C-alpha positions as CSV (number, residue, x, y, z in Angstrom):
1,M,-1.5,-27.9,35.8
2,L,-2.5,-26.6,32.3
3,I,-0.2,-27.8,29.6
4,L,0.3,-27.0,25.9
5,A,1.6,-29.9,23.7
6,V,2.7,-29.7,20.1
7,D,3.9,-32.0,17.6
8,T,5.1,-31.0,14.1
9,T,7.7,-33.8,13.6
10,T,5.6,-35.5,10.6
11,F,2.7,-34.9,8.4
12,W,0.6,-35.4,11.2
13,G,0.9,-32.2,13.1
14,S,-1.3,-31.6,16.3
15,V,-1.8,-29.2,19.1
16,A,-3.3,-30.2,22.5
17,L,-4.2,-28.5,25.8
18,L,-4.3,-30.8,29.0
19,E,-5.2,-30.2,32.7
20,N,-2.6,-32.6,34.1
21,N,-3.1,-35.6,32.1
22,R,-6.7,-34.9,31.1
23,L,-7.2,-33.9,27.6
24,L,-9.3,-30.7,27.1
25,G,-8.9,-30.3,23.4
26,E,-6.8,-31.4,20.3
27,I,-6.5,-29.8,16.8
28,N,-5.2,-32.2,14.2
29,L,-4.0,-31.5,10.7
30,V,-2.3,-33.5,8.0
31,S,0.2,-31.0,6.2
32,P,2.2,-32.4,3.2
33,T,4.6,-29.1,3.6
34,T,5.2,-27.4,6.7
35,F,3.3,-26.1,9.9
36,S,4.9,-22.6,9.9
37,E,1.6,-20.8,8.8
38,R,-0.6,-23.1,10.7
39,L,0.8,-23.7,14.3
40,L,0.1,-20.5,16.0
41,P,-3.4,-20.0,14.6
42,S,-4.0,-23.4,15.8
43,V,-2.9,-22.6,19.3
44,E,-4.9,-19.4,19.3
45,L,-8.0,-21.4,18.3
46,L,-7.6,-24.2,20.7
47,L,-7.1,-21.7,23.6
48,K,-10.0,-19.7,22.4
49,Y,-12.6,-22.5,22.3
50,S,-11.1,-24.0,25.7
51,H,-11.9,-20.7,27.4
52,H,-8.2,-20.3,28.3
53,S,-5.5,-17.6,27.5
54,V,-1.8,-18.3,26.7
55,R,-1.1,-16.5,30.1
56,E,-2.8,-19.4,32.0
57,I,-0.5,-22.2,30.6
58,E,2.0,-23.5,33.3
59,G,4.1,-25.8,31.3
60,Y,4.8,-26.8,27.8
61,A,5.6,-30.2,26.1
62,V,7.0,-30.6,22.7
63,A,7.9,-33.6,20.3
64,V,11.4,-32.9,19.7
65,G,11.9,-35.7,16.9
66,P,13.0,-37.7,15.2
67,G,10.9,-36.8,12.1
68,S,11.2,-34.0,9.5
69,F,14.0,-31.8,10.2
70,T,11.8,-28.7,9.3
71,G,9.0,-29.7,11.3
72,I,11.0,-30.3,14.3
73,R,12.4,-26.9,14.1
74,I,9.1,-25.2,13.6
75,G,7.7,-26.8,16.8
76,L,10.6,-26.4,18.9
77,S,11.3,-22.6,17.8
78,T,7.4,-21.9,18.6
79,I,7.4,-23.6,21.8
80,K,10.9,-22.3,23.0
81,A,9.7,-18.9,22.2
82,L,6.5,-19.3,24.3
83,A,8.1,-20.8,27.0
84,Y,11.1,-18.2,27.2
85,S,8.7,-15.4,27.3
86,S,6.5,-16.9,30.1
87,K,9.5,-18.4,32.0
88,K,7.7,-21.8,32.1
89,R,9.4,-25.1,31.8
90,V,9.2,-27.3,28.5
91,A,9.2,-31.2,28.5
92,P,10.9,-32.6,25.5
93,I,9.4,-35.8,24.4
94,S,10.7,-38.4,21.7
95,T,8.2,-38.6,18.9
96,L,8.7,-42.5,19.0
97,E,7.6,-42.7,22.6
98,G,4.6,-40.2,22.1
99,L,3.6,-42.9,19.2
100,A,4.3,-45.9,21.3
101,W,2.2,-44.3,24.3
102,K,-1.0,-44.3,22.2
103,L,-0.8,-48.2,22.8
104,R,-0.4,-47.7,26.4
105,E,-3.8,-49.3,27.3
106,S,-3.7,-52.2,25.1
107,S,-2.6,-55.7,25.6
108,Y,0.4,-55.7,23.6
109,P,3.5,-55.8,25.9
110,L,6.1,-54.6,23.1
111,V,5.5,-51.7,20.9
112,A,7.7,-50.7,17.8
113,P,6.8,-47.2,16.7
114,V,8.4,-47.0,13.2
115,I,8.5,-43.7,11.1
116,D,9.7,-43.3,7.6
117,A,12.9,-41.5,7.6
118,K,13.4,-41.6,3.7
119,K,16.7,-42.6,1.9
120,G,15.4,-46.1,2.6
121,E,15.6,-46.0,6.4
122,I,13.2,-45.7,9.2
123,Y,13.4,-44.2,12.6
124,A,12.3,-46.9,15.1
125,A,12.7,-48.3,18.5
126,L,11.2,-51.1,20.5
127,Y,9.6,-50.4,24.1
128,E,8.1,-52.5,26.7
129,F,5.7,-51.3,28.9
130,K,6.8,-51.7,32.5
131,S,4.8,-50.1,35.6
132,E,3.0,-47.7,33.3
133,Q,6.4,-46.6,32.0
134,L,8.3,-47.2,28.7
135,E,11.6,-49.1,28.7
136,A,13.6,-49.0,25.4
137,V,14.3,-53.0,24.5
138,V,15.9,-51.7,21.3
139,S,17.2,-48.3,21.3
140,P,15.8,-45.5,19.1
141,G,17.8,-44.8,15.9
142,A,17.9,-44.7,12.3
143,Y,17.9,-48.0,10.7
144,K,17.9,-50.0,7.6
145,P,14.4,-51.6,7.8
146,E,15.4,-55.3,7.2
147,L,18.3,-54.8,10.0
148,F,15.7,-53.5,12.5
149,F,12.8,-56.1,12.0
150,R,15.6,-59.0,12.1
151,S,16.6,-57.5,15.5
152,L,13.2,-58.0,17.0
153,P,12.1,-60.9,19.3
154,K,10.3,-63.9,17.4
155,R,8.7,-65.3,20.1
156,R,6.6,-62.3,21.6
157,R,3.8,-60.2,20.3
158,V,5.1,-56.7,18.8
159,A,2.6,-54.2,18.1
160,F,3.7,-51.6,15.3
161,I,2.6,-48.2,14.9
162,G,3.4,-45.3,12.7
163,N,3.7,-44.1,9.2
164,G,6.3,-46.5,8.2
165,V,4.6,-49.6,9.1
166,N,2.4,-50.0,6.0
167,M,5.5,-49.4,3.7
168,Y,7.1,-52.5,5.4
169,Q,4.2,-54.5,6.6
170,E,5.2,-57.5,4.2
171,I,8.8,-57.4,5.7
172,I,7.5,-57.2,9.2
173,S,5.2,-60.2,8.6
174,E,8.1,-62.1,6.9
175,F,10.3,-61.9,9.9
176,L,7.7,-61.9,12.6
177,G,5.1,-64.0,11.3
178,S,1.7,-64.1,13.3
179,K,3.6,-62.4,16.2
180,A,3.4,-59.1,14.4
181,C,0.4,-57.1,15.2
182,F,-1.0,-53.8,13.5
183,P,-3.4,-52.2,15.6
184,T,-5.2,-49.4,13.8
185,R,-4.4,-45.9,15.4
186,S,-4.1,-42.4,14.3
187,F,-0.7,-40.8,13.9
188,F,-1.6,-37.6,15.9
189,I,0.1,-37.6,19.0
190,A,0.0,-34.2,20.8
191,A,-2.3,-35.6,23.6
192,E,0.4,-38.5,24.1
193,V,3.3,-35.8,24.3
194,G,1.2,-33.8,26.6
195,E,0.6,-36.9,28.9
196,L,4.3,-37.7,28.9
197,G,5.2,-34.1,29.5
198,F,2.9,-33.9,32.4
199,A,4.9,-36.6,34.0
200,L,8.3,-34.9,33.7
201,L,6.9,-31.5,34.7
202,Q,5.2,-32.6,37.7
203,T,8.6,-34.3,38.9
204,G,10.6,-31.0,38.4
205,K,12.3,-32.6,35.1
206,G,11.2,-29.8,32.6
207,L,13.7,-27.8,31.1
208,N,14.4,-24.1,30.6
209,A,13.6,-23.0,27.1
210,H,17.3,-22.5,26.0
211,E,18.1,-26.1,27.1
212,V,15.5,-27.9,25.0
213,Q,17.4,-29.6,22.0
214,P,16.0,-31.6,18.9
215,L,16.5,-35.4,18.5
216,Y,17.7,-36.0,15.1
217,L,19.0,-39.5,15.3
218,R,21.0,-39.0,12.1
219,K,22.8,-35.9,10.3
220,S,20.6,-33.6,8.1
221,Q,21.2,-33.5,4.2
222,A,22.9,-30.0,4.8
223,E,25.2,-31.6,7.3
224,E,25.9,-34.7,5.0
């Protein structure tokens, strides 16, 4: 199954092409603004140099949030349009799960992805790897940093990943001490979104384009 995966939920946007769960190519781009002008050209370039066409894509995977409200909308609208026109299924993947999946081959049993949510909050969760799957120990949500870090287990090692980690590393170490681990990984997750998406698509859990919804975890500024 040829899968196109997209993540535009944070500054670290990326596009990946996978055959089943094998990565064929990936384009990564840090954007301080939006991806509206960069996303489709990146898709076209990736397909061109992978010697594939959009007509060959058999399924889509997209990071649906949490993250930038504008970024989420750009990624979703693009993938939904491509999937609708081709009548292909879409696998919606949490940005937090995508980040946690980057550490799937590590020795850390617990992983806490942390994304800066602005306004003194973080988007975060705590996952445990069980039978090659992610199981939420602390549910994904928008948290005050101190409240989230205080809720984590103190006797087990926890690996932290995401653009919110450096901002709160001192507080994390204060609450967890030597149990806090800070592995070095990039924040580009299109490949991980594609792998997680393949697992859904191959088991018939992909959605029709109109069924895919964003995962915001809190109200937008306009709604507030």
